[in-house]
N, CA, C, O and the ligand as a Tripos MOL2 file, in Angstrom:
@<TRIPOS>MOLECULE
protein
  309   307    78     0     0
PROTEIN
NO_CHARGES

@<TRIPOS>ATOM
      1 N           8.9410   48.4080  -25.5640 N.3       1 MET1
      2 CA          8.3870   47.0280  -25.5010 C.3       1 MET1
      3 C           8.2850   46.7870  -23.9720 C.2       1 MET1
      4 O           9.2490   46.8380  -23.2080 O.2       1 MET1
      5 N           6.9770   46.5100  -23.6040 N.am      2 ARG2
      6 CA          6.8320   46.1580  -22.0450 C.3       2 ARG2
      7 C           6.2000   44.9470  -21.9420 C.2       2 ARG2
      8 O           5.2860   44.5750  -22.6780 O.2       2 ARG2
      9 N           6.7120   44.2810  -20.9690 N.am      3 VAL3
     10 CA          6.2120   42.9050  -20.6020 C.3       3 VAL3
     11 C           5.3250   43.1000  -19.3810 C.2       3 VAL3
     12 O           5.8720   43.4530  -18.3360 O.2       3 VAL3
     13 N           3.9570   42.8970  -19.4100 N.am      4 PRO4
     14 CA          3.2890   43.0970  -18.1330 C.3       4 PRO4
     15 C           3.5930   41.8910  -17.1690 C.2       4 PRO4
     16 O           3.4190   40.7050  -17.4470 O.2       4 PRO4
     17 N           4.0340   42.3560  -16.0950 N.am      5 LEU5
     18 CA          4.3960   41.3700  -14.9270 C.3       5 LEU5
     19 C           3.1140   41.4020  -13.9730 C.2       5 LEU5
     20 O           3.2840   41.6340  -12.7770 O.2       5 LEU5
     21 N           2.2090   41.2400  -14.3330 N.am      6 ASN6
     22 CA          0.9470   41.1560  -13.3930 C.3       6 ASN6
     23 C           0.7980   39.8880  -12.8100 C.2       6 ASN6
     24 O           1.8050   39.2500  -12.5060 O.2       6 ASN6
     25 N          -0.4990   39.3710  -12.5830 N.am      7 ASN7
     26 CA         -0.6950   38.0680  -11.9200 C.3       7 ASN7
     27 C          -0.6630   36.8940  -12.9010 C.2       7 ASN7
     28 O          -1.1090   35.7870  -12.6020 O.2       7 ASN7
     29 N          -0.1080   37.1890  -14.1040 N.am      8 SER8
     30 CA         -0.0900   35.8340  -14.9380 C.3       8 SER8
     31 C           0.7680   34.8650  -14.4520 C.2       8 SER8
     32 O           0.5020   33.6780  -14.6420 O.2       8 SER8
     33 N           1.8660   35.2410  -13.7880 N.am      9 SER9
     34 CA          2.7700   34.0850  -13.3290 C.3       9 SER9
     35 C           2.0520   33.4300  -12.1490 C.2       9 SER9
     36 O           2.2800   32.2430  -11.9190 O.2       9 SER9
     37 N           1.1840   34.1320  -11.3720 N.am     10 GLN10
     38 CA          0.6810   33.5900  -10.2780 C.3      10 GLN10
     39 C          -0.3760   32.5530  -10.4040 C.2      10 GLN10
     40 O          -0.5770   31.6550   -9.5860 O.2      10 GLN10
     41 N          -1.0730   32.7720  -11.5750 N.am     11 GLN11
     42 CA         -2.1150   31.9750  -12.1380 C.3      11 GLN11
     43 C          -1.6520   30.4220  -12.3560 C.2      11 GLN11
     44 O          -2.4110   29.4660  -12.1900 O.2      11 GLN11
     45 N          -0.3860   30.3330  -12.7260 N.am     12 GLN12
     46 CA          0.2190   29.0380  -12.9060 C.3      12 GLN12
     47 C           0.2780   28.2350  -11.6880 C.2      12 GLN12
     48 O           0.1690   27.0090  -11.6810 O.2      12 GLN12
     49 N           0.4570   28.9850  -10.6310 N.am     13 LEU13
     50 CA          0.6540   28.1950   -9.2750 C.3      13 LEU13
     51 C          -0.7170   27.7380   -8.8790 C.2      13 LEU13
     52 O          -0.8460   26.5870   -8.4620 O.2      13 LEU13
     53 N          -1.6370   28.4460   -8.9610 N.am     14 THR14
     54 CA         -2.9330   28.1080   -8.3600 C.3      14 THR14
     55 C          -3.8510   27.3050   -9.3000 C.2      14 THR14
     56 O          -4.8050   26.6960   -8.8170 O.2      14 THR14
     57 N          -3.5930   27.2780  -10.6680 N.am     15 SER15
     58 CA         -4.6070   26.7100  -11.5620 C.3      15 SER15
     59 C          -3.9380   25.3180  -12.0550 C.2      15 SER15
     60 O          -4.3660   24.7420  -13.0550 O.2      15 SER15
     61 N          -2.8920   24.8320  -11.3100 N.am     16 THR16
     62 CA         -2.4440   23.5230  -11.7670 C.3      16 THR16
     63 C          -3.3140   22.4040  -11.1690 C.2      16 THR16
     64 O          -3.3130   22.2510   -9.9470 O.2      16 THR16
     65 N          -4.0320   21.6400  -11.9390 N.am     17 PRO17
     66 CA         -4.9350   20.6670  -11.4550 C.3      17 PRO17
     67 C          -4.2290   19.5880  -10.8770 C.2      17 PRO17
     68 O          -3.5300   18.9020  -11.6240 O.2      17 PRO17
     69 N          -4.2990   19.3020   -9.5810 N.am     18 GLY18
     70 CA         -3.4890   18.2430   -8.7970 C.3      18 GLY18
     71 C          -2.7720   17.2260   -9.6210 C.2      18 GLY18
     72 O          -3.3920   16.3650  -10.2460 O.2      18 GLY18
     73 N          -1.5270   17.3140   -9.6260 N.am     19 THR19
     74 CA         -0.6470   16.3810  -10.2860 C.3      19 THR19
     75 C          -0.6110   15.0240   -9.4970 C.2      19 THR19
     76 O          -0.3980   15.0010   -8.2850 O.2      19 THR19
     77 N          -0.8070   14.0130  -10.1650 N.am     20 PRO20
     78 CA         -0.8650   12.7170   -9.6240 C.3      20 PRO20
     79 C           0.5520   12.2970   -9.1600 C.2      20 PRO20
     80 O           1.3520   11.7790   -9.9390 O.2      20 PRO20
     81 N           0.7930   12.5100   -8.0200 N.am     21 ALA21
     82 CA          2.1520   12.4320   -7.3340 C.3      21 ALA21
     83 C           2.6040   10.9400   -7.4230 C.2      21 ALA21
     84 O           3.4350   10.5480   -8.2410 O.2      21 ALA21
     85 N           1.9590   10.1170   -6.4740 N.am     22 THR22
     86 CA          2.5940    8.7850   -6.2950 C.3      22 THR22
     87 C           1.3310    7.7030   -6.4160 C.2      22 THR22
     88 O           1.5200    6.5000   -6.2330 O.2      22 THR22
     89 N           0.0810    8.2330   -6.7290 N.am     23 SER23
     90 CA         -0.9720    7.1730   -6.5560 C.3      23 SER23
     91 C          -0.9160    6.3380   -7.8130 C.2      23 SER23
     92 O          -1.1460    5.1360   -7.6770 O.2      23 SER23
     93 N          -0.6430    6.8050   -9.0200 N.am     24 ALA24
     94 CA         -0.7820    6.0530  -10.1200 C.3      24 ALA24
     95 C           0.6090    5.2200  -10.3050 C.2      24 ALA24
     96 O           0.5590    4.3010  -11.1220 O.2      24 ALA24
     97 N           1.6280    5.4060   -9.7500 N.am     25 SER25
     98 CA          2.8590    4.8530   -9.9580 C.3      25 SER25
     99 C           2.9780    3.3590   -9.3530 C.2      25 SER25
    100 O           3.5090    2.4150   -9.9380 O.2      25 SER25
    101 N           2.4060    3.3240   -8.1170 N.am     26 ASN26
    102 CA          2.5380    2.0070   -7.5590 C.3      26 ASN26
    103 C           1.2570    1.4350   -6.9330 C.2      26 ASN26
    104 O           0.6170    2.0940   -6.1140 O.2      26 ASN26
    105 N           0.8660    0.1300   -7.3490 N.am     27 THR27
    106 CA         -0.4520   -0.3610   -6.8830 C.3      27 THR27
    107 C          -0.1060   -1.6510   -6.0580 C.2      27 THR27
    108 O          -0.9700   -2.5010   -5.8420 O.2      27 THR27
    109 N           1.2330   -1.7780   -5.5840 N.am     28 VAL28
    110 CA          1.6880   -2.9930   -5.0040 C.3      28 VAL28
    111 C           1.1710   -2.8930   -3.6220 C.2      28 VAL28
    112 O           0.5810   -3.8740   -3.1690 O.2      28 VAL28
    113 N           1.3180   -1.8150   -2.8810 N.am     29 GLU29
    114 CA          0.9820   -1.7600   -1.4230 C.3      29 GLU29
    115 C          -0.5700   -1.5200   -1.1050 C.2      29 GLU29
    116 O          -1.0390   -0.8440   -0.1900 O.2      29 GLU29
    117 N          -1.2690   -2.2670   -2.1260 N.am     30 ALA30
    118 CA         -2.7310   -2.1590   -1.7600 C.3      30 ALA30
    119 C          -3.2420   -3.0610   -0.6590 C.2      30 ALA30
    120 O          -3.8480   -2.6160    0.3160 O.2      30 ALA30
    121 N          -2.9650   -4.4150   -0.8540 N.am     31 ASP31
    122 CA         -3.3930   -5.2880    0.1420 C.3      31 ASP31
    123 C          -2.0850   -5.9570    0.7850 C.2      31 ASP31
    124 O          -1.3280   -6.6160    0.0720 O.2      31 ASP31
    125 N          -1.8740   -5.7980    1.9520 N.am     32 VAL32
    126 CA         -0.9180   -6.6200    2.5880 C.3      32 VAL32
    127 C          -1.3790   -7.5520    3.6640 C.2      32 VAL32
    128 O          -2.0520   -7.0880    4.5850 O.2      32 VAL32
    129 N          -1.1000   -8.7340    3.6340 N.am     33 TYR33
    130 CA         -1.4590   -9.8120    4.4950 C.3      33 TYR33
    131 C          -0.3510  -10.2580    5.2570 C.2      33 TYR33
    132 O           0.7910   -9.9640    4.9050 O.2      33 TYR33
    133 N          -0.6100  -11.0490    6.4300 N.am     34 ILE34
    134 CA          0.4470  -11.7340    6.9570 C.3      34 ILE34
    135 C           0.1200  -13.2510    6.6940 C.2      34 ILE34
    136 O          -1.0180  -13.5970    6.3750 O.2      34 ILE34
    137 N           1.0850  -14.0810    6.8280 N.am     35 CYS35
    138 CA          0.8980  -15.3650    6.3480 C.3      35 CYS35
    139 C          -0.1140  -16.1490    7.3620 C.2      35 CYS35
    140 O          -1.1050  -16.7280    6.9170 O.2      35 CYS35
    141 N           0.1310  -16.1340    8.4520 N.am     36 GLY36
    142 CA         -0.7800  -16.5720    9.5420 C.3      36 GLY36
    143 C          -0.8780  -18.0730    9.7100 C.2      36 GLY36
    144 O          -1.7150  -18.5450   10.4790 O.2      36 GLY36
    145 N          -0.0580  -18.8360    9.0220 N.am     37 ALA37
    146 CA          0.0680  -20.2930    9.3680 C.3      37 ALA37
    147 C           0.6410  -20.8210   10.6150 C.2      37 ALA37
    148 O           1.5530  -20.1960   11.1560 O.2      37 ALA37
    149 N           0.2520  -21.7700   11.0560 N.am     38 ARG38
    150 CA          0.7680  -22.2240   12.4100 C.3      38 ARG38
    151 C           2.3000  -22.5600   12.1880 C.2      38 ARG38
    152 O           2.6820  -23.2220   11.2230 O.2      38 ARG38
    153 N           3.1510  -22.0510   13.1620 N.am     39 THR39
    154 CA          4.4590  -22.2410   13.0580 C.3      39 THR39
    155 C           4.7970  -23.2960   14.0630 C.2      39 THR39
    156 O           3.8580  -23.7410   14.7220 O.2      39 THR39
    157 N           5.9450  -23.7390   14.2660 N.am     40 LYS40
    158 CA          6.3450  -24.7950   15.2120 C.3      40 LYS40
    159 C           6.2280  -24.3680   16.6570 C.2      40 LYS40
    160 O           6.1890  -25.2310   17.5340 O.2      40 LYS40
    161 N           6.1660  -22.9850   16.9740 N.am     41 LYS41
    162 CA          5.9510  -22.5200   18.1760 C.3      41 LYS41
    163 C           4.4300  -22.5120   18.7070 C.2      41 LYS41
    164 O           4.0280  -22.3870   19.8640 O.2      41 LYS41
    165 N           3.6430  -22.6980   17.4090 N.am     42 GLY42
    166 CA          2.2090  -22.6160   17.8130 C.3      42 GLY42
    167 C           1.6710  -21.2490   17.6230 C.2      42 GLY42
    168 O           0.4860  -21.0450   17.8900 O.2      42 GLY42
    169 N           2.4040  -20.3230   17.2000 N.am     43 THR43
    170 CA          2.0750  -19.0090   16.9990 C.3      43 THR43
    171 C           1.8100  -18.7070   15.3520 C.2      43 THR43
    172 O           2.4210  -19.3550   14.5030 O.2      43 THR43
    173 N           0.9740  -17.8040   15.0420 N.am     44 PRO44
    174 CA          0.6190  -17.6300   13.6210 C.3      44 PRO44
    175 C           2.0140  -16.8490   13.1050 C.2      44 PRO44
    176 O           2.6820  -16.0410   13.7500 O.2      44 PRO44
    177 N           2.2290  -17.3080   11.8340 N.am     45 CYS45
    178 CA          3.3820  -16.7250   11.1360 C.3      45 CYS45
    179 C           3.0830  -15.3390   10.7630 C.2      45 CYS45
    180 O           1.9660  -15.0630   10.3240 O.2      45 CYS45
    181 N           3.9840  -14.4510   10.9020 N.am     46 SER46
    182 CA          3.8770  -13.2040   10.8000 C.3      46 SER46
    183 C           4.5500  -12.5660    9.4090 C.2      46 SER46
    184 O           4.6960  -11.3660    9.1750 O.2      46 SER46
    185 N           4.8690  -13.5280    8.6680 N.am     47 ARG47
    186 CA          5.6310  -12.9650    7.5490 C.3      47 ARG47
    187 C           4.6760  -12.3960    6.5630 C.2      47 ARG47
    188 O           3.5800  -12.9430    6.4420 O.2      47 ARG47
    189 N           4.9780  -11.3450    5.8380 N.am     48 ARG48
    190 CA          4.0730  -10.5600    5.0240 C.3      48 ARG48
    191 C           3.9280  -11.1170    3.6360 C.2      48 ARG48
    192 O           4.9280  -11.4720    3.0120 O.2      48 ARG48
    193 N           2.7740  -11.2020    3.1520 N.am     49 VAL49
    194 CA          2.6050  -11.6550    1.7990 C.3      49 VAL49
    195 C           1.6470  -10.7510    1.0750 C.2      49 VAL49
    196 O           0.8480  -10.0490    1.6950 O.2      49 VAL49
    197 N           1.7260  -10.7680   -0.2450 N.am     50 HIS50
    198 CA          0.7410   -9.7190   -0.9650 C.3      50 HIS50
    199 C          -0.3150  -10.5680   -1.4020 C.2      50 HIS50
    200 O          -0.2590  -11.1650   -2.4770 O.2      50 HIS50
    201 N          -1.4000  -10.6580   -0.5130 N.am     51 GLY51
    202 CA         -2.6860  -11.2530   -0.9520 C.3      51 GLY51
    203 C          -2.9990  -12.3370    0.1170 C.2      51 GLY51
    204 O          -2.1520  -12.6610    0.9490 O.2      51 GLY51
    205 N          -4.2160  -12.8750    0.0690 N.am     52 PRO52
    206 CA         -4.6730  -13.8330    1.0940 C.3      52 PRO52
    207 C          -3.9730  -15.1160    0.8960 C.2      52 PRO52
    208 O          -4.7370  -16.0520    0.6620 O.2      52 PRO52
    209 N          -2.7280  -15.3980    0.9290 N.am     53 VAL53
    210 CA         -2.0400  -16.5660    0.6220 C.3      53 VAL53
    211 C          -1.0410  -16.9320    1.7160 C.2      53 VAL53
    212 O          -0.7850  -16.0620    2.5490 O.2      53 VAL53
    213 N          -0.4670  -18.0880    1.8050 N.am     54 ARG54
    214 CA          0.6010  -18.3560    2.6390 C.3      54 ARG54
    215 C           2.0370  -17.9200    1.9810 C.2      54 ARG54
    216 O           2.2730  -17.7620    0.7830 O.2      54 ARG54
    217 N           2.9310  -17.7680    3.0860 N.am     55 CYS55
    218 CA          4.2640  -17.4800    2.5570 C.3      55 CYS55
    219 C           4.9490  -18.7460    1.9450 C.2      55 CYS55
    220 O           4.3740  -19.8340    1.9220 O.2      55 CYS55
    221 N           6.0500  -18.5720    1.5120 N.am     56 TRP56
    222 CA          6.7440  -19.5420    0.7020 C.3      56 TRP56
    223 C           7.0810  -20.6640    1.5680 C.2      56 TRP56
    224 O           7.2730  -21.7700    1.0630 O.2      56 TRP56
    225 N           7.1840  -20.4610    2.9830 N.am     57 GLN57
    226 CA          7.4810  -21.6000    3.8090 C.3      57 GLN57
    227 C           6.1370  -22.4490    4.2310 C.2      57 GLN57
    228 O           6.2030  -23.6480    4.4990 O.2      57 GLN57
    229 N           5.0250  -21.7690    4.2580 N.am     58 HIS58
    230 CA          3.8090  -22.3700    4.5900 C.3      58 HIS58
    231 C           2.9760  -22.7230    3.5030 C.2      58 HIS58
    232 O           1.7890  -22.9840    3.7010 O.2      58 HIS58
    233 N           3.4420  -22.7550    2.4580 N.am     59 LYS59
    234 CA          2.5030  -22.8870    1.1710 C.3      59 LYS59
    235 C           1.7100  -24.2080    1.3170 C.2      59 LYS59
    236 O           2.2420  -25.2780    1.6160 O.2      59 LYS59
    237 N           0.4100  -24.0400    1.0810 N.am     60 GLY60
    238 CA         -0.4190  -25.1920    1.2030 C.3      60 GLY60
    239 C          -0.9350  -25.3970    2.5430 C.2      60 GLY60
    240 O          -1.8330  -26.2300    2.6690 O.2      60 GLY60
    241 N          -0.5190  -24.7830    3.5500 N.am     61 MET61
    242 CA         -0.9600  -24.9340    4.9400 C.3      61 MET61
    243 C          -2.1170  -23.8710    5.0910 C.2      61 MET61
    244 O          -2.2110  -22.8620    4.3910 O.2      61 MET61
    245 N          -3.0200  -24.2480    6.1430 N.am     62 PRO62
    246 CA         -4.2550  -23.4490    6.3250 C.3      62 PRO62
    247 C          -3.6820  -22.3490    7.3520 C.2      62 PRO62
    248 O          -2.6790  -22.5960    8.0210 O.2      62 PRO62
    249 N          -4.2990  -21.2430    7.4370 N.am     63 ALA63
    250 CA         -3.9550  -20.2280    8.4030 C.3      63 ALA63
    251 C          -4.7380  -20.3960    9.5950 C.2      63 ALA63
    252 O          -5.8720  -20.8730    9.5890 O.2      63 ALA63
    253 N          -4.0620  -19.9580   10.7260 N.am     64 MET64
    254 CA         -4.5860  -20.0660   12.0210 C.3      64 MET64
    255 C          -5.7940  -19.1220   12.2250 C.2      64 MET64
    256 O          -6.8230  -19.3970   12.8410 O.2      64 MET64
    257 N          -5.4790  -17.9190   11.5770 N.am     65 LEU65
    258 CA         -6.4220  -16.8970   11.7340 C.3      65 LEU65
    259 C          -7.3270  -16.6630   10.7400 C.2      65 LEU65
    260 O          -6.9810  -16.9780    9.6010 O.2      65 LEU65
    261 N          -8.6190  -16.0880   10.9390 N.am     66 PRO66
    262 CA         -9.4710  -15.7760    9.7310 C.3      66 PRO66
    263 C          -8.9400  -14.7180    8.9020 C.2      66 PRO66
    264 O          -8.1460  -13.8930    9.3550 O.2      66 PRO66
    265 N          -9.3570  -14.7080    7.6730 N.am     67 GLN67
    266 CA         -8.5800  -13.8340    6.7590 C.3      67 GLN67
    267 C          -8.7450  -12.3820    7.1510 C.2      67 GLN67
    268 O          -7.8420  -11.5980    6.8610 O.2      67 GLN67
    269 N          -9.7670  -11.9840    7.7530 N.am     68 GLU68
    270 CA         -9.8500  -10.5280    8.1290 C.3      68 GLU68
    271 C          -8.8340  -10.1540    9.1340 C.2      68 GLU68
    272 O          -8.6160   -8.9550    9.3040 O.2      68 GLU68
    273 N          -8.1100  -11.1350    9.9010 N.am     69 LYS69
    274 CA         -7.3000  -10.8280   10.8860 C.3      69 LYS69
    275 C          -5.8220  -10.7630   10.3120 C.2      69 LYS69
    276 O          -4.8470  -10.2100   10.8210 O.2      69 LYS69
    277 N          -5.9070  -11.4770    9.1060 N.am     70 LEU70
    278 CA         -4.5360  -11.5320    8.3020 C.3      70 LEU70
    279 C          -4.1850  -10.1770    7.6280 C.2      70 LEU70
    280 O          -3.0260   -9.8210    7.4160 O.2      70 LEU70
    281 N          -5.3100   -9.4410    7.3040 N.am     71 LEU71
    282 CA         -5.1220   -8.1650    6.5000 C.3      71 LEU71
    283 C          -4.6010   -7.1100    7.4150 C.2      71 LEU71
    284 O          -5.0590   -6.8650    8.5310 O.2      71 LEU71
    285 N          -3.5990   -6.5090    6.8370 N.am     72 ILE72
    286 CA         -2.9990   -5.4250    7.6320 C.3      72 ILE72
    287 C          -2.9090   -4.1620    6.6890 C.2      72 ILE72
    288 O          -2.3200   -4.2500    5.6120 O.2      72 ILE72
    289 N          -3.4310   -3.1230    7.0570 N.am     73 LYS73
    290 CA         -3.4350   -1.8480    6.1810 C.3      73 LYS73
    291 C          -2.8770   -0.7460    6.8510 C.2      73 LYS73
    292 O          -3.1670    0.3780    6.4390 O.2      73 LYS73
    293 N          -2.1460   -0.8720    7.7870 N.am     74 ASP74
    294 CA         -1.5620    0.2500    8.6960 C.3      74 ASP74
    295 C          -0.2200    0.6090    8.1260 C.2      74 ASP74
    296 O           0.5060    1.3100    8.8310 O.2      74 ASP74
    297 N           0.1760    0.2550    7.0380 N.am     75 LEU75
    298 CA          1.5420    0.6240    6.4000 C.3      75 LEU75
    299 C           1.5890    2.1850    6.2390 C.2      75 LEU75
    300 O           2.3650    2.8370    6.9380 O.2      75 LEU75
    301 N           0.7810    2.7750    5.3430 N.am     76 VAL76
    302 CA          0.8340    4.1220    5.1400 C.3      76 VAL76
    303 C          -0.4750    4.8080    5.5260 C.2      76 VAL76
    304 O          -1.4780    4.4270    4.9220 O.2      76 VAL76
    305 N          -0.6030    5.7120    6.3970 N.am     77 PRO77
    306 CA         -1.9660    6.2600    6.8450 C.3      77 PRO77
    307 C          -2.5480    7.0840    5.7890 C.2      77 PRO77
    308 O          -3.6450    7.6170    5.9560 O.2      77 PRO77
    309 ZN          4.2840  -18.5020    6.9330 Zn       78 ZN78
@<TRIPOS>BOND
     1     1     2 1
     2     2     3 1
     3     3     4 2
     4     3     5 am
     5     5     6 1
     6     6     7 1
     7     7     8 2
     8     7     9 am
     9     9    10 1
    10    10    11 1
    11    11    12 2
    12    11    13 am
    13    13    14 1
    14    14    15 1
    15    15    16 2
    16    15    17 am
    17    17    18 1
    18    18    19 1
    19    19    20 2
    20    19    21 am
    21    21    22 1
    22    22    23 1
    23    23    24 2
    24    23    25 am
    25    25    26 1
    26    26    27 1
    27    27    28 2
    28    27    29 am
    29    29    30 1
    30    30    31 1
    31    31    32 2
    32    31    33 am
    33    33    34 1
    34    34    35 1
    35    35    36 2
    36    35    37 am
    37    37    38 1
    38    38    39 1
    39    39    40 2
    40    39    41 am
    41    41    42 1
    42    42    43 1
    43    43    44 2
    44    43    45 am
    45    45    46 1
    46    46    47 1
    47    47    48 2
    48    47    49 am
    49    49    50 1
    50    50    51 1
    51    51    52 2
    52    51    53 am
    53    53    54 1
    54    54    55 1
    55    55    56 2
    56    55    57 am
    57    57    58 1
    58    58    59 1
    59    59    60 2
    60    59    61 am
    61    61    62 1
    62    62    63 1
    63    63    64 2
    64    63    65 am
    65    65    66 1
    66    66    67 1
    67    67    68 2
    68    67    69 am
    69    69    70 1
    70    70    71 1
    71    71    72 2
    72    71    73 am
    73    73    74 1
    74    74    75 1
    75    75    76 2
    76    75    77 am
    77    77    78 1
    78    78    79 1
    79    79    80 2
    80    79    81 am
    81    81    82 1
    82    82    83 1
    83    83    84 2
    84    83    85 am
    85    85    86 1
    86    86    87 1
    87    87    88 2
    88    87    89 am
    89    89    90 1
    90    90    91 1
    91    91    92 2
    92    91    93 am
    93    93    94 1
    94    94    95 1
    95    95    96 2
    96    95    97 am
    97    97    98 1
    98    98    99 1
    99    99   100 2
   100    99   101 am
   101   101   102 1
   102   102   103 1
   103   103   104 2
   104   103   105 am
   105   105   106 1
   106   106   107 1
   107   107   108 2
   108   107   109 am
   109   109   110 1
   110   110   111 1
   111   111   112 2
   112   111   113 am
   113   113   114 1
   114   114   115 1
   115   115   116 2
   116   115   117 am
   117   117   118 1
   118   118   119 1
   119   119   120 2
   120   119   121 am
   121   121   122 1
   122   122   123 1
   123   123   124 2
   124   123   125 am
   125   125   126 1
   126   126   127 1
   127   127   128 2
   128   127   129 am
   129   129   130 1
   130   130   131 1
   131   131   132 2
   132   131   133 am
   133   133   134 1
   134   134   135 1
   135   135   136 2
   136   135   137 am
   137   137   138 1
   138   138   139 1
   139   139   140 2
   140   139   141 am
   141   141   142 1
   142   142   143 1
   143   143   144 2
   144   143   145 am
   145   145   146 1
   146   146   147 1
   147   147   148 2
   148   147   149 am
   149   149   150 1
   150   150   151 1
   151   151   152 2
   152   151   153 am
   153   153   154 1
   154   154   155 1
   155   155   156 2
   156   155   157 am
   157   157   158 1
   158   158   159 1
   159   159   160 2
   160   159   161 am
   161   161   162 1
   162   162   163 1
   163   163   164 2
   164   163   165 am
   165   165   166 1
   166   166   167 1
   167   167   168 2
   168   167   169 am
   169   169   170 1
   170   170   171 1
   171   171   172 2
   172   171   173 am
   173   173   174 1
   174   174   175 1
   175   175   176 2
   176   175   177 am
   177   177   178 1
   178   178   179 1
   179   179   180 2
   180   179   181 am
   181   181   182 1
   182   182   183 1
   183   183   184 2
   184   183   185 am
   185   185   186 1
   186   186   187 1
   187   187   188 2
   188   187   189 am
   189   189   190 1
   190   190   191 1
   191   191   192 2
   192   191   193 am
   193   193   194 1
   194   194   195 1
   195   195   196 2
   196   195   197 am
   197   197   198 1
   198   198   199 1
   199   199   200 2
   200   199   201 am
   201   201   202 1
   202   202   203 1
   203   203   204 2
   204   203   205 am
   205   205   206 1
   206   206   207 1
   207   207   208 2
   208   207   209 am
   209   209   210 1
   210   210   211 1
   211   211   212 2
   212   211   213 am
   213   213   214 1
   214   214   215 1
   215   215   216 2
   216   215   217 am
   217   217   218 1
   218   218   219 1
   219   219   220 2
   220   219   221 am
   221   221   222 1
   222   222   223 1
   223   223   224 2
   224   223   225 am
   225   225   226 1
   226   226   227 1
   227   227   228 2
   228   227   229 am
   229   229   230 1
   230   230   231 1
   231   231   232 2
   232   231   233 am
   233   233   234 1
   234   234   235 1
   235   235   236 2
   236   235   237 am
   237   237   238 1
   238   238   239 1
   239   239   240 2
   240   239   241 am
   241   241   242 1
   242   242   243 1
   243   243   244 2
   244   243   245 am
   245   245   246 1
   246   246   247 1
   247   247   248 2
   248   247   249 am
   249   249   250 1
   250   250   251 1
   251   251   252 2
   252   251   253 am
   253   253   254 1
   254   254   255 1
   255   255   256 2
   256   255   257 am
   257   257   258 1
   258   258   259 1
   259   259   260 2
   260   259   261 am
   261   261   262 1
   262   262   263 1
   263   263   264 2
   264   263   265 am
   265   265   266 1
   266   266   267 1
   267   267   268 2
   268   267   269 am
   269   269   270 1
   270   270   271 1
   271   271   272 2
   272   271   273 am
   273   273   274 1
   274   274   275 1
   275   275   276 2
   276   275   277 am
   277   277   278 1
   278   278   279 1
   279   279   280 2
   280   279   281 am
   281   281   282 1
   282   282   283 1
   283   283   284 2
   284   283   285 am
   285   285   286 1
   286   286   287 1
   287   287   288 2
   288   287   289 am
   289   289   290 1
   290   290   291 1
   291   291   292 2
   292   291   293 am
   293   293   294 1
   294   294   295 1
   295   295   296 2
   296   295   297 am
   297   297   298 1
   298   298   299 1
   299   299   300 2
   300   299   301 am
   301   301   302 1
   302   302   303 1
   303   303   304 2
   304   303   305 am
   305   305   306 1
   306   306   307 1
   307   307   308 2
@<TRIPOS>SUBSTRUCTURE
     1 MET1         2 RESIDUE 1 A MET
     2 ARG2         6 RESIDUE 1 A ARG
     3 VAL3        10 RESIDUE 1 A VAL
     4 PRO4        14 RESIDUE 1 A PRO
     5 LEU5        18 RESIDUE 1 A LEU
     6 ASN6        22 RESIDUE 1 A ASN
     7 ASN7        26 RESIDUE 1 A ASN
     8 SER8        30 RESIDUE 1 A SER
     9 SER9        34 RESIDUE 1 A SER
    10 GLN10       38 RESIDUE 1 A GLN
    11 GLN11       42 RESIDUE 1 A GLN
    12 GLN12       46 RESIDUE 1 A GLN
    13 LEU13       50 RESIDUE 1 A LEU
    14 THR14       54 RESIDUE 1 A THR
    15 SER15       58 RESIDUE 1 A SER
    16 THR16       62 RESIDUE 1 A THR
    17 PRO17       66 RESIDUE 1 A PRO
    18 GLY18       70 RESIDUE 1 A GLY
    19 THR19       74 RESIDUE 1 A THR
    20 PRO20       78 RESIDUE 1 A PRO
    21 ALA21       82 RESIDUE 1 A ALA
    22 THR22       86 RESIDUE 1 A THR
    23 SER23       90 RESIDUE 1 A SER
    24 ALA24       94 RESIDUE 1 A ALA
    25 SER25       98 RESIDUE 1 A SER
    26 ASN26      102 RESIDUE 1 A ASN
    27 THR27      106 RESIDUE 1 A THR
    28 VAL28      110 RESIDUE 1 A VAL
    29 GLU29      114 RESIDUE 1 A GLU
    30 ALA30      118 RESIDUE 1 A ALA
    31 ASP31      122 RESIDUE 1 A ASP
    32 VAL32      126 RESIDUE 1 A VAL
    33 TYR33      130 RESIDUE 1 A TYR
    34 ILE34      134 RESIDUE 1 A ILE
    35 CYS35      138 RESIDUE 1 A CYS
    36 GLY36      142 RESIDUE 1 A GLY
    37 ALA37      146 RESIDUE 1 A ALA
    38 ARG38      150 RESIDUE 1 A ARG
    39 THR39      154 RESIDUE 1 A THR
    40 LYS40      158 RESIDUE 1 A LYS
    41 LYS41      162 RESIDUE 1 A LYS
    42 GLY42      166 RESIDUE 1 A GLY
    43 THR43      170 RESIDUE 1 A THR
    44 PRO44      174 RESIDUE 1 A PRO
    45 CYS45      178 RESIDUE 1 A CYS
    46 SER46      182 RESIDUE 1 A SER
    47 ARG47      186 RESIDUE 1 A ARG
    48 ARG48      190 RESIDUE 1 A ARG
    49 VAL49      194 RESIDUE 1 A VAL
    50 HIS50      198 RESIDUE 1 A HIS
    51 GLY51      202 RESIDUE 1 A GLY
    52 PRO52      206 RESIDUE 1 A PRO
    53 VAL53      210 RESIDUE 1 A VAL
    54 ARG54      214 RESIDUE 1 A ARG
    55 CYS55      218 RESIDUE 1 A CYS
    56 TRP56      222 RESIDUE 1 A TRP
    57 GLN57      226 RESIDUE 1 A GLN
    58 HIS58      230 RESIDUE 1 A HIS
    59 LYS59      234 RESIDUE 1 A LYS
    60 GLY60      238 RESIDUE 1 A GLY
    61 MET61      242 RESIDUE 1 A MET
    62 PRO62      246 RESIDUE 1 A PRO
    63 ALA63      250 RESIDUE 1 A ALA
    64 MET64      254 RESIDUE 1 A MET
    65 LEU65      258 RESIDUE 1 A LEU
    66 PRO66      262 RESIDUE 1 A PRO
    67 GLN67      266 RESIDUE 1 A GLN
    68 GLU68      270 RESIDUE 1 A GLU
    69 LYS69      274 RESIDUE 1 A LYS
    70 LEU70      278 RESIDUE 1 A LEU
    71 LEU71      282 RESIDUE 1 A LEU
    72 ILE72      286 RESIDUE 1 A ILE
    73 LYS73      290 RESIDUE 1 A LYS
    74 ASP74      294 RESIDUE 1 A ASP
    75 LEU75      298 RESIDUE 1 A LEU
    76 VAL76      302 RESIDUE 1 A VAL
    77 PRO77      306 RESIDUE 1 A PRO
    78 ZN78       309 GROUP 0 **** ****
């Protein structure tokens, strides 16, 4: 009784169609903004929020910066 040990085992390594590693698990870090509301110092708040909104502290206040300046995408290259 012979078991053919040819390239049958190697085919499994190369023929695996890209397993979805981390792309489908998390959709949270898609858009990250900063709050951007004016603080007491006169500088835009740099607290991070998920979406073009203000943070809990500056809710209802307008942002100092345009929305395109609030969007940060440099978390994961
Ligand atoms: Zn804020």
